[in-house]
LODOPA-390284 format. One line per field, with one value per residue (C-alpha): residue in three letters; z, x, y. Coordinates in Angstrom, 2 decimals, always signed. Layout:
<atoms>
guti Ala ...;
up Z ...;
east X ...;
north Y ...;
</atoms>
This chain:
<atoms>
guti Met Glu Ser Glu Asn Arg Leu Ser Gly Arg Gln Arg Arg Thr Thr Met Asn Ala Val Lys Ile Gly Ala Phe Ile Gly Leu Leu Ser Glu Thr Tyr Val Asn Ser Ala Leu Pro Glu Phe Ile Arg Ile Phe Ser Val Pro Pro Ser Thr Val Gln Trp Leu Ile Ala Gly Tyr Met Leu Val Met Ala Val Leu Val Pro Val Ser Ala Phe Leu Leu Asn Arg Leu Thr Thr Arg Lys Leu Phe Thr Leu Ala Ile Gly Val Tyr Leu Ser Gly Ala Leu Leu Gly Ala Ala Ala Leu Asn Phe Pro Met Leu Leu Thr Ala Arg Leu Ile Gln Gly Ala Gly Thr Ser Ile Leu Leu Pro Leu Leu Met Asn Ser Ile Met Met Leu Tyr Pro Pro Arg Glu Arg Gly Arg Ala Met Gly Ala Ala Met Leu Ile Val Leu Ile Ala Pro Ala Ile Gly Pro Thr Trp Gly Gly Met Val Leu Glu Val Leu Ser Trp Arg Trp Ile Phe Ile Leu Ser Val Pro Met Ala Leu Gly Ala Leu Gly Tyr Gly Ala Lys Phe Leu Ala Asn Ile Ser Glu Lys Arg Asp Val Lys Leu Asp Ile Pro Ser Leu Met Leu Ser Leu Gly Gly Phe Gly Ala Leu Val Phe Gly Leu Gln Lys Leu Phe Ser Val Ser Ile Asn Pro Tyr Leu Gly Pro Val Ser Phe Leu Ile Gly Ala Ala Ala Ile Cys Leu Leu Val Phe Arg Gln Leu Arg Ile Pro Glu Pro Met Leu Glu Val Arg Val Phe Thr Ser Thr His Tyr Ser Leu Ser Thr Ala Leu Tyr Ser Leu Thr Gln Val Ile Met Phe Ala Asn Phe Val Leu Met Pro Leu Tyr Leu Val Asn Val Leu Gly Phe Ser Ser Phe Gln Val Gly Leu Ala Val Leu Pro Gly Gly Ala Ile Gly Ala Leu Leu Pro Arg Val Ser Gly Ile Leu Tyr Asp Arg Leu Gly Pro Gly Arg Ile Val Arg Thr Gly Tyr Leu Ile Leu Ala Ala Ala Asn Phe Ile Ile Ser Arg Leu Ser Pro Glu Thr Ala Ser Trp Val Pro Ile Ala Ala Tyr Cys Leu Val Met Ser Gly Val Ala Val Ile Leu Thr Pro Ser Gln Thr His Ala Leu Asn Gln Met Pro Arg Pro Trp Met Ala His Gly Thr Ala Val Leu Asn Thr Leu Ala Leu Val Gly Ala Ser Ile Gly Gly Ala Val Tyr Val Gly Leu Met Gly Val Arg Gln Gln Ala Leu Met Glu Ser Leu Gly Ile Pro Gly His Glu Ala Leu Ala Gly Gly Ile Asn Phe Ala Tyr Leu Met Ile Thr Phe Thr Ala Leu Ala Gly Cys Val Val Ala Gln Phe Leu Arg Gly Glu Gly Arg Glu Leu Ile Leu Lys Lys Glu Thr Pro;
up +6.47 +3.66 +4.29 +1.47 +1.74 +0.73 -2.22 -5.77 -8.10 -9.73 -6.43 -5.34 -8.54 -8.49 -4.93 -5.49 -8.50 -6.48 -3.76 -6.58 -8.28 -5.16 -4.35 -7.74 -7.68 -4.17 -5.03 -8.41 -6.44 -4.35 -7.22 -9.68 -8.34 -8.93 -12.27 -11.08 -8.17 -10.09 -11.14 -7.57 -6.54 -9.12 -8.37 -4.55 -4.17 -1.71 -1.67 -2.52 +0.99 +1.53 -1.61 -1.01 +1.79 -0.93 -1.32 +2.11 +3.89 +2.02 +3.02 +6.57 +6.94 +5.69 +8.05 +11.20 +10.21 +8.88 +12.56 +12.83 +9.95 +12.23 +14.23 +11.31 +9.52 +12.62 +13.40 +9.88 +6.95 +3.89 +1.90 +4.46 +4.94 +1.25 +0.94 +3.81 +2.22 -1.12 +0.31 +2.25 -0.74 -2.90 -0.49 -0.69 -4.43 -4.47 -2.06 -4.13 -7.18 -5.33 -3.47 -3.65 -1.87 -0.75 +2.81 +1.18 -1.50 +1.23 +3.37 +0.33 -0.18 +3.49 +3.09 +0.25 +2.13 +4.87 +2.29 +0.90 +4.38 +4.52 +0.86 +0.97 +4.08 +2.75 -0.47 +1.53 +4.17 +1.21 -0.27 +3.01 +3.71 +0.15 -0.79 +1.04 +1.94 -1.05 -3.44 -1.77 -3.41 -6.96 -5.56 -3.82 -7.00 -8.80 -6.21 -6.39 -9.86 -8.74 -5.83 -8.21 -11.47 -10.02 -8.33 -11.25 -13.91 -11.61 -12.83 -16.42 -15.79 -13.95 -16.81 -19.53 -17.73 -17.37 -20.87 -21.98 -18.79 -15.38 -12.35 -10.88 -13.44 -11.80 -8.94 -10.96 -13.13 -9.76 -9.15 -11.83 -11.08 -7.47 -8.15 -10.59 -7.99 -5.45 -8.02 -8.85 -5.21 -4.40 -6.93 -6.80 -3.48 -0.99 +2.70 +3.53 +7.01 +10.24 +12.60 +16.12 +18.95 +19.52 +20.75 +19.60 +22.31 +21.99 +23.84 +21.54 +18.52 +19.87 +20.42 +17.12 +15.44 +17.34 +17.49 +13.89 +12.75 +15.02 +14.16 +10.35 +10.70 +13.14 +10.64 +7.75 +9.81 +10.97 +7.42 +6.01 +6.51 +9.26 +10.97 +14.26 +14.87 +17.70 +15.97 +14.24 +17.31 +19.60 +17.28 +16.70 +20.31 +21.01 +18.32 +19.48 +23.05 +21.80 +19.82 +22.81 +24.91 +22.24 +22.20 +25.95 +26.01 +23.37 +25.55 +28.63 +27.27 +26.60 +23.15 +21.60 +18.49 +17.11 +18.23 +18.44 +19.53 +15.90 +16.10 +18.21 +14.68 +13.47 +9.93 +10.16 +11.66 +9.01 +6.15 +7.45 +7.82 +4.33 +2.86 +4.59 +3.55 -0.01 +0.31 +1.62 -1.54 -4.04 -2.70 -2.55 -6.38 -6.91 -5.56 -6.58 -10.13 -11.38 -9.86 -11.52 -15.03 -14.73 -12.97 -14.21 -17.69 -18.57 -19.25 -19.22 -16.92 -19.74 -20.63 -16.98 -16.98 -20.18 -18.83 -15.74 -17.62 -18.88 -15.31 -14.07 -16.76 -15.93 -12.32 -12.91 -14.80 -12.31 -9.13 -10.50 -11.46 -8.05 -6.46 -8.40 -7.48 -4.01 -3.92 -5.27 -3.72 -0.65 -0.01 +0.58 -2.61 -4.48 -1.96 -1.99 -5.82 -5.59 -3.13 -5.41 -8.41 -6.21 -5.04 -8.57 -10.33 -7.63 -7.70 -11.56 -11.02 -8.23 -11.02 -13.63 -14.67 -16.41 -19.74 -19.38 -22.10 -21.28 -21.85 -19.03 -16.00 -17.78 -17.95 -14.54 -13.24 -14.95 -12.95 -9.82 -10.41 -11.35 -8.00 -6.07 -8.01 -7.17 -3.37 -2.48 -3.15 -1.48 +1.61 +1.99 +1.29 +3.62 +6.54 +6.30 +5.84 +9.48 +10.85 +12.16 +11.13 +14.22 +13.86 +10.13 +10.29 +12.94 +10.93 +7.81 +9.67 +11.31 +7.96 +6.09 +8.88 +9.00 +5.06 +4.91 +7.63 +5.32 +2.39 +4.17 +5.33 +1.76 +0.41 +3.56 +4.39 +1.06 -0.34 +2.84 +2.16 -1.25 +0.06 +2.62 +0.00 -2.55 -0.07 +0.80 -2.78 -3.27 -0.19 +0.30 -3.29 -5.02 -7.65 -9.37 -8.22 -11.44 -11.01 -7.11 -7.38 -9.66 -7.19 -4.13 -6.13 -6.70 -3.10 -2.10 -4.64 -3.12 +0.19 -1.18 -2.55 +0.94 +2.23 -0.51 +0.60 +4.01 +2.95 +1.11 +4.32 +6.29 +3.72 +4.31 +7.61 +5.72 +5.07 +4.60 +1.97 +2.26 +1.93 +4.83 +6.93 +6.20 +7.25 +10.57 +11.53 +15.06 +16.35 +18.87;
east -23.75 -25.08 -25.63 -25.75 -29.64 -29.63 -27.31 -28.56 -26.99 -24.85 -23.72 -22.73 -20.86 -18.96 -18.00 -16.67 -14.95 -13.10 -11.82 -10.83 -8.83 -7.00 -6.52 -5.12 -2.40 -1.39 -1.17 +0.51 +3.46 +3.84 +5.67 +6.59 +10.13 +10.49 +11.88 +14.39 +15.74 +18.76 +19.32 +19.16 +21.72 +24.18 +23.48 +23.44 +25.90 +23.64 +22.90 +19.79 +18.88 +19.02 +17.27 +14.44 +13.36 +12.09 +9.12 +9.13 +9.42 +6.65 +4.28 +5.68 +4.57 +1.18 +0.94 +1.85 -0.40 -3.45 -4.65 -5.06 -7.47 -10.23 -9.84 -9.85 -12.81 -14.75 -13.51 -13.05 -15.67 -14.87 -14.11 -11.57 -9.96 -9.44 -8.00 -5.50 -4.52 -3.65 -2.06 +0.43 +1.20 +1.74 +4.33 +6.18 +6.29 +7.69 +10.40 +11.35 +11.61 +14.22 +16.02 +19.76 +20.67 +19.18 +18.04 +16.13 +14.65 +13.66 +12.06 +9.91 +8.72 +7.70 +5.68 +3.97 +3.11 +1.65 -0.74 -1.67 -2.36 -5.41 -6.61 -6.66 -8.99 -11.07 -11.82 -12.65 -14.86 -16.61 -17.66 -19.12 -20.88 -22.32 -23.44 -25.53 -24.05 -25.40 -23.73 -20.27 -18.62 -19.13 -18.33 -15.21 -14.07 -14.44 -12.29 -9.81 -9.25 -7.72 -5.92 -4.10 -3.82 -2.08 +0.86 +0.95 +1.40 +3.54 +6.89 +5.66 +5.12 +8.37 +10.29 +8.52 +9.73 +13.18 +13.63 +13.40 +13.81 +15.60 +14.37 +13.15 +10.34 +8.71 +7.98 +7.47 +4.77 +2.92 +2.32 -0.45 -2.10 -2.43 -3.64 -6.19 -7.51 -7.86 -9.82 -12.14 -12.73 -13.48 -16.22 -17.73 -16.91 -19.88 -19.53 -20.54 -18.77 -20.70 -18.78 -18.46 -16.68 -13.82 -10.25 -6.87 -4.94 -1.43 +0.14 -1.63 -0.26 +3.33 +3.10 +1.70 +4.46 +7.21 +5.96 +5.17 +8.45 +10.70 +9.07 +9.38 +12.94 +13.86 +12.40 +14.58 +17.63 +16.77 +16.95 +19.75 +23.55 +24.23 +27.43 +25.60 +23.84 +21.86 +20.33 +17.50 +16.33 +16.48 +14.41 +11.95 +11.38 +11.09 +8.45 +6.61 +6.41 +5.27 +2.43 +1.52 +1.22 -0.82 -3.31 -3.58 -4.18 -6.95 -8.67 -8.59 -9.27 -12.88 -12.22 -9.57 -7.55 -8.05 -10.95 -8.95 -12.13 -13.01 -10.71 -13.51 -15.20 -13.25 -14.08 -12.74 -9.54 -8.89 -9.94 -7.70 -4.70 -5.25 -5.59 -2.19 -0.33 -1.20 +0.20 +3.48 +3.80 +2.65 +5.12 +7.99 +7.41 +7.30 +10.79 +12.41 +11.03 +12.68 +15.93 +15.91 +15.04 +17.69 +20.51 +20.08 +18.49 +19.77 +16.57 +16.46 +14.22 +11.74 +11.80 +11.03 +8.16 +6.86 +7.53 +5.25 +2.50 +0.76 +0.62 -0.84 -3.47 -4.60 -4.63 -6.81 -9.35 -9.83 -10.88 -14.37 -14.91 -13.71 -16.08 -19.07 -18.04 -17.80 -21.37 -22.58 -20.15 -18.49 -14.86 -13.64 -13.16 -12.01 -9.33 -7.84 -7.54 -5.79 -3.28 -2.56 -2.01 +0.52 +2.37 +2.67 +3.81 +6.29 +7.72 +8.21 +10.15 +12.34 +13.55 +14.63 +18.28 +20.17 +19.72 +15.83 +13.94 +12.72 +9.05 +9.12 +9.34 +6.97 +4.30 +4.96 +4.57 +1.07 +0.23 +1.49 -0.91 -3.60 -3.56 -3.12 -6.34 -8.36 -7.66 -7.90 -11.47 -13.04 -10.96 -11.20 -14.98 -15.51 -13.60 -15.37 -18.89 -18.35 -18.47 -21.34 -21.77 -20.23 -17.03 -16.75 -13.98 -12.09 -12.53 -11.11 -8.25 -7.12 -7.34 -5.34 -2.85 -1.97 -1.92 +0.50 +2.68 +2.62 +3.46 +6.46 +7.60 +7.21 +9.97 +12.20 +12.35 +12.56 +15.17 +17.02 +16.87 +18.09 +21.23 +21.95 +21.72 +23.81 +26.49 +26.66 +26.87 +29.75 +31.88 +31.19 +31.16 +32.91 +30.18 +30.46 +28.36 +25.91 +25.11 +25.08 +22.39 +20.25 +20.68 +19.66 +16.48 +15.82 +15.91 +13.78 +11.00 +11.27 +10.51 +7.67 +6.33 +6.25 +4.45 +1.68 +1.26 +0.76 -1.99 -3.61 -3.90 -5.19 -7.86 -9.07 -10.66 -12.64 -16.02 -19.53 -21.06 -20.97 -24.63 -25.48 -23.02 -24.38 -27.88 -26.70 -24.16 -24.60 -23.56 -20.71;
north +18.60 +16.66 +12.81 +10.45 +10.42 +14.07 +13.76 +13.38 +10.63 +13.34 +14.69 +11.17 +10.72 +13.89 +13.55 +9.95 +11.37 +13.96 +11.58 +9.16 +11.70 +12.76 +9.11 +8.37 +11.17 +10.16 +6.37 +7.19 +8.58 +5.50 +3.93 +6.59 +6.64 +2.80 +3.12 +5.70 +3.65 +2.42 +6.02 +7.31 +4.67 +6.00 +9.77 +9.74 +6.66 +4.86 +1.04 -0.77 -1.26 +2.48 +3.67 +1.37 +3.53 +5.99 +3.46 +1.92 +5.18 +6.56 +3.57 +3.72 +7.41 +6.48 +3.51 +5.56 +8.57 +6.58 +5.96 +9.82 +9.58 +8.12 +11.44 +13.66 +12.03 +12.49 +16.17 +17.78 +18.11 +16.05 +19.16 +20.57 +17.13 +16.79 +20.24 +19.37 +16.13 +17.70 +20.68 +18.38 +16.06 +19.21 +20.61 +17.28 +17.31 +20.84 +19.69 +16.74 +18.96 +20.95 +18.18 +18.48 +15.43 +11.88 +13.03 +15.85 +13.51 +11.23 +13.83 +14.90 +11.37 +11.22 +14.45 +13.02 +10.01 +12.04 +13.52 +10.30 +8.86 +10.92 +10.36 +6.57 +6.42 +9.09 +7.20 +4.11 +5.82 +7.60 +4.40 +3.03 +6.31 +6.68 +2.99 +0.39 -2.81 -4.81 -2.20 -1.95 -5.05 -3.28 +0.29 -1.08 -2.92 +0.36 +1.95 -0.66 +0.11 +3.44 +1.62 -0.87 +1.02 +4.09 +2.29 -0.15 +2.53 +4.74 +3.14 +3.48 +7.15 +7.65 +5.66 +7.89 +11.04 +9.73 +9.10 +12.54 +14.60 +14.67 +12.78 +16.14 +16.31 +13.25 +15.73 +18.79 +17.22 +16.25 +19.83 +20.67 +17.43 +18.31 +21.63 +20.29 +17.99 +21.00 +22.98 +20.03 +19.24 +22.88 +22.84 +19.39 +17.63 +17.46 +17.21 +13.69 +13.13 +12.83 +15.21 +14.27 +15.90 +13.71 +14.42 +13.33 +11.24 +12.48 +9.65 +7.19 +9.08 +9.06 +5.26 +4.76 +6.96 +5.27 +1.69 +1.07 +3.11 +1.00 -2.30 -1.90 -0.36 -3.28 -5.96 -4.25 -4.48 -8.05 -9.26 -7.28 -6.95 -4.58 -3.33 -3.34 -6.89 -5.46 -2.74 -4.87 -6.88 -4.06 -1.60 -4.50 -5.22 -1.58 -1.36 -4.33 -2.98 +0.43 -1.34 -3.52 -0.21 +1.36 -1.35 -1.61 +2.27 +2.05 -0.39 +1.96 +5.45 +6.49 +7.82 +5.68 +6.91 +3.41 +1.14 -1.89 -3.90 -4.13 -7.29 -8.93 -9.69 -12.92 -12.16 -8.68 -9.89 -12.70 -10.30 -7.54 -10.09 -11.35 -7.79 -6.69 -9.86 -9.09 -5.79 -7.39 -9.44 -6.62 -3.98 -6.50 -7.15 -3.24 -2.96 -6.20 -6.38 -3.00 -4.19 -7.41 -5.90 -3.28 -4.90 -8.49 -8.06 -4.68 -2.79 +0.87 +3.01 +3.48 -0.20 -1.01 +1.17 -0.62 -4.00 -3.53 -1.96 -5.26 -6.41 -3.05 -3.02 -6.61 -5.80 -2.84 -4.75 -7.44 -5.78 -4.92 -8.46 -9.81 -7.34 -8.55 -12.11 -11.25 -9.89 -13.22 -15.94 -14.46 -13.96 -17.50 -19.28 -16.03 -15.12 -18.70 -18.63 -15.42 -16.59 -19.79 -17.64 -15.42 -18.48 -19.89 -16.54 -15.62 -19.15 -18.81 -15.61 -17.33 -19.79 -17.07 -16.55 -13.89 -15.97 -16.24 -14.61 -11.14 -11.94 -14.56 -12.22 -9.80 -12.56 -13.81 -10.15 -10.13 -13.16 -11.51 -8.61 -10.79 -12.58 -9.44 -7.89 -11.02 -10.96 -7.12 -6.11 -9.30 -9.17 -5.38 -5.20 -8.29 -6.61 -3.40 -4.91 -6.35 -2.80 -0.97 +2.69 +4.24 +2.08 +2.49 +5.25 +3.11 -0.19 +1.86 +3.30 -0.08 -1.92 +0.64 +1.04 -2.51 -2.86 +0.05 -1.49 -4.73 -2.53 -1.08 -4.52 -5.92 -3.65 -3.63 -7.27 -8.81 -6.32 -7.37 -10.97 -10.31 -8.41 -11.04 -13.78 -11.79 -11.09 -14.74 -15.92 -13.34 -14.16 -17.88 -19.10 -16.37 -15.56 -12.41 -9.38 -9.53 -13.33 -12.90 -10.19 -12.36 -15.09 -12.93 -11.85 -15.39 -16.15 -13.23 -14.41 -17.94 -16.43 -14.61 -17.73 -19.26 -16.25 -16.59 -20.18 -19.03 -16.72 -19.49 -21.52 -18.58 -18.12 -21.61 -20.11 -17.50 -18.98 -17.91 -15.68 -11.98 -11.43 -13.89 -12.26 -8.72 -9.84 -11.59 -8.89 -7.50 -4.13 -4.45;
</atoms>
């Protein structure tokens, strides 16, 4: 096995390039169906609350499988793990291209999510293994360029494909990209993992799968119109109970699947919470903005892709800057500023109407992505900088698990709130469906505004400069 100390500068660059390419492909597919959501609603005759699971389900599978990444990072070589992840993703792309109905399409998305659930922790863990603490802010900023630009341009990519081809080509065109990543990884990827003889605790895995799945499903049903009023609360309670049992088991077994004692670090806990909350806000926008542009303003799928592209470009440029600022200033002021930007941007969108000029939501979305980009790099880097080397894989897995749960919640909960408000406006006030949908989206964005303000309050407790914390850090 090659450690980072034995790698040349070129080997380090090519290794990082390989995992970045793999992560880009997986993260691109997070949102490349966004522009097609209205099309899927029409083709498969499913409501928005169902079609959003093409995104929420993708993120949920990632969330429940990322905990396994700590085990895989310890048991498999970097090259084998990369090949496994791309192979799983590739099988999902092939199934999506051949899907005959909505359940098949959703299954394909879940398989793709399973592959990406390995690629994202592999990217973050590679940074922590290859770079010393004082260089991680800059390196994480460069990685966040991938993490943000891929899902940001996903709708544009999907819209461009739909403009000239059928929706199946969104999946078909993923195949050569995945094959290219496999070839590059086989040639240039170095083994940088530190293999350990760890075992996967199956009861912990089952509690993770059932707990997080039931929790997000229950939240979606709690905040949506449902024929069975008990389904949401019961699912939520079952999920919460399973997660409590999962935490209890991790504290009792000698080799936990997830080392939950990472939360004994206050700054890790706060940074992880803020990072996850930002994912909630970002993915709520990923689902709601295309629905608003298509159904309220009458954009085509291609126009939706172009409309969100400026926000994606701005969001892609800022993570590196915020990473450099983190290395100099620490996380507190940067994260608070980001949440204030998010609160202002989402409040602007909550006040829009069908008569609003089309440039206004586009500009507001640019502000949303700016706020997201300002927050993600400092909060993630600050969280992982608290981890000693033996816990790095666990710290990465816990962080990504909670972030992906947040991403799942972002789509599920706020689309549910949109639907509840839309139905109330139609039934109670007799407002036409077109205007009621606009009102539902406005209400969802108002709730997102309050969420951003809550994040700003939590960020007040994130104090201290990154360099000082790194120097004073103690190994648990």
